[in-house]
C-alpha positions in Angstrom: 110.5 -106.3 -107.0 110.9 -104.4 -103.7 107.6 -102.6 -104.3 105.8 -105.9 -104.9 107.3 -107.3 -101.6 106.2 -104.3 -99.6 102.7 -104.5 -101.1 102.4 -108.2 -100.2 103.6 -107.4 -96.7 101.2 -104.6 -96.3 98.2 -106.8 -96.8 99.4 -109.8 -94.8 97.0 -110.8 -92.1 97.9 -110.4 -88.4 96.7 -112.4 -85.5 96.6 -111.1 -82.0 96.7 -114.7 -80.6 95.8 -118.3 -81.2 95.2 -121.3 -79.0 94.7 -125.0 -79.4 93.1 -127.6 -77.2 93.1 -131.3 -77.8 94.5 -134.7 -76.8 98.1 -134.8 -75.5 100.4 -135.2 -78.5 97.5 -135.2 -81.0 96.3 -132.2 -83.0 92.8 -131.7 -81.6 89.4 -133.1 -80.5 86.9 -134.7 -82.8 85.9 -131.6 -84.9 88.1 -128.9 -83.4 86.4 -125.7 -82.3 82.7 -126.3 -82.9 81.4 -123.0 -81.6 82.8 -119.7 -80.6 81.4 -116.6 -78.9 82.6 -113.5 -77.0 81.3 -111.5 -74.0 81.2 -107.8 -73.3 84.6 -107.9 -71.6 86.2 -109.4 -74.7 86.6 -112.9 -73.3 86.4 -115.6 -75.9 84.5 -118.9 -75.3 84.9 -122.0 -77.5 83.6 -125.6 -77.2 84.3 -129.0 -78.7 83.8 -132.6 -77.7 86.1 -135.6 -77.2 86.3 -139.0 -75.4 89.7 -138.3 -73.8 91.0 -135.7 -71.4 92.0 -132.5 -73.2 95.1 -130.3 -72.8 95.1 -126.5 -73.4 98.1 -124.2 -72.7 99.5 -126.9 -70.3 96.3 -127.4 -68.3 94.6 -130.8 -68.4 90.8 -130.7 -68.5 89.7 -134.1 -67.3 86.6 -135.9 -68.5 83.8 -136.2 -65.9 82.2 -139.3 -67.3 82.7 -142.1 -69.9 81.8 -141.5 -73.5 82.2 -138.2 -75.2 82.3 -135.1 -73.0 81.6 -131.5 -74.0 84.7 -129.3 -73.3 84.1 -125.5 -72.8 87.1 -123.1 -72.7 87.2 -119.4 -71.6 90.1 -117.2 -72.8 90.8 -113.6 -71.9 91.4 -110.9 -74.5 95.1 -111.9 -74.7 94.3 -115.5 -75.5 95.3 -116.8 -72.0 93.2 -119.7 -70.8 91.0 -118.6 -67.8 89.3 -122.0 -67.3 88.4 -125.2 -69.1 85.4 -127.3 -68.0 84.1 -130.7 -69.0 80.4 -131.7 -69.1 79.6 -135.4 -69.4 76.7 -137.8 -70.1 76.4 -139.4 -66.7 76.9 -143.0 -65.5 77.6 -145.4 -68.3 78.8 -142.7 -70.6 77.0 -141.6 -73.8 77.5 -138.5 -76.0 77.4 -134.8 -75.3 77.6 -133.3 -78.8 78.0 -129.5 -79.2 75.7 -127.8 -81.6 75.7 -124.0 -80.8 77.1 -121.5 -78.3 75.8 -118.1 -77.4 76.4 -115.5 -74.7 73.5 -113.8 -73.0 73.2 -110.1 -71.9 73.2 -111.7 -68.4 76.8 -112.7 -69.1 75.9 -116.4 -68.9 77.0 -118.8 -71.6 74.2 -120.8 -73.3 75.2 -124.1 -75.0 72.9 -126.2 -77.2 74.0 -129.8 -77.1 72.7 -133.2 -78.2 72.8 -135.9 -75.5 72.4 -139.6 -75.4 72.0 -140.0 -71.6 69.5 -139.1 -68.9 72.0 -136.9 -67.0 74.4 -134.0 -67.6 77.3 -134.2 -65.1 80.0 -131.8 -64.1 82.9 -132.1 -61.7 80.5 -131.3 -58.8 76.9 -131.8 -59.8 74.4 -133.8 -61.8 71.4 -132.5 -63.7 68.5 -134.5 -65.1 67.9 -134.6 -68.9 65.9 -136.6 -71.3 67.6 -138.9 -73.7 68.1 -138.7 -76.6 67.4 -135.0 -76.8 68.8 -131.6 -77.5 69.3 -129.6 -74.3 70.3 -126.1 -73.4 73.0 -125.6 -70.7 73.3 -122.3 -68.8 76.9 -121.9 -67.7 78.0 -118.9 -65.5 81.2 -116.8 -65.9 83.1 -119.3 -63.7 82.2 -122.3 -65.8 79.6 -123.6 -63.3 76.3 -125.1 -64.6 73.3 -123.0 -63.6 70.6 -125.2 -65.2 69.7 -127.7 -68.0 66.6 -127.4 -70.1 65.3 -129.8 -72.7 64.7 -128.2 -76.1 61.9 -130.8 -76.5 63.5 -131.9 -79.8 66.0 -134.7 -80.6 68.1 -133.9 -83.7 71.9 -133.8 -83.8 71.5 -131.4 -86.8 69.0 -129.1 -85.0 71.5 -126.4 -84.1 69.2 -123.3 -83.9 69.9 -121.3 -80.7 69.8 -117.5 -80.7 70.0 -114.8 -78.0 68.0 -111.7 -78.9 65.9 -109.1 -77.0 67.0 -110.7 -73.6 65.4 -114.0 -74.6 66.7 -117.4 -75.7 65.2 -118.7 -79.0 65.6 -122.4 -79.8 64.4 -125.1 -82.1 61.8 -127.3 -80.4 60.7 -129.3 -83.5 61.2 -129.5 -87.2 59.1 -126.3 -87.8 58.7 -125.0 -84.2 60.7 -122.2 -82.6 60.3 -121.5 -78.9 61.6 -118.7 -76.6 62.2 -118.3 -72.9 63.6 -115.9 -70.4 67.1 -116.4 -69.0 65.4 -117.9 -65.9 63.6 -120.4 -68.1 60.2 -118.6 -67.9 58.3 -119.7 -71.0 57.7 -117.3 -73.8 56.2 -117.3 -77.2 56.2 -120.2 -79.6 56.5 -119.7 -83.3 55.5 -122.3 -85.9 57.4 -121.9 -89.2 56.0 -123.4 -92.3 58.1 -123.8 -95.4 56.3 -124.4 -98.7 58.8 -125.5 -101.3 56.3 -124.8 -104.0 56.3 -121.0 -103.2 59.9 -120.6 -102.2 62.0 -118.3 -104.3 
């Protein structure tokens, strides 16, 4: 019996840290953590969305517009919150739905979101966007929005965003993948054709 107990204990999982963010006195936001990524320094970024202010480790992150806001959090290697930021859908509200989250080799965060508004707003700026549409947000290490770019595709299930070879690859249509530089310079477009008759 003692040997069995030691064996079970030996294989028990260990966590370095855990964190939660959500409504005050409620478990979490709509879907919990939707995306998660890390940078070269070991910082952890997560995002979710909600229509109320969020609380994380005692800090309140206030919405910046009506409707559902995107909430992005940055934690250090020890799980301590460095910052939390909200990104809203502009005057009149709307939705900012998180789809995918990546970190670039330039140490900026890239978030793919679906919006139902013509603006993305932060606590101190407003960026034009097309609605409804999927857009890419470039967010710096301090949580400030660098730029907003339309993915030229409107699909809340179109979550393809990938960083590779110092480029951003994203879904721009049902069978179209585009790429761009971190400064939004255009790159190569790839058309993908899927033939169900020849698929294995």
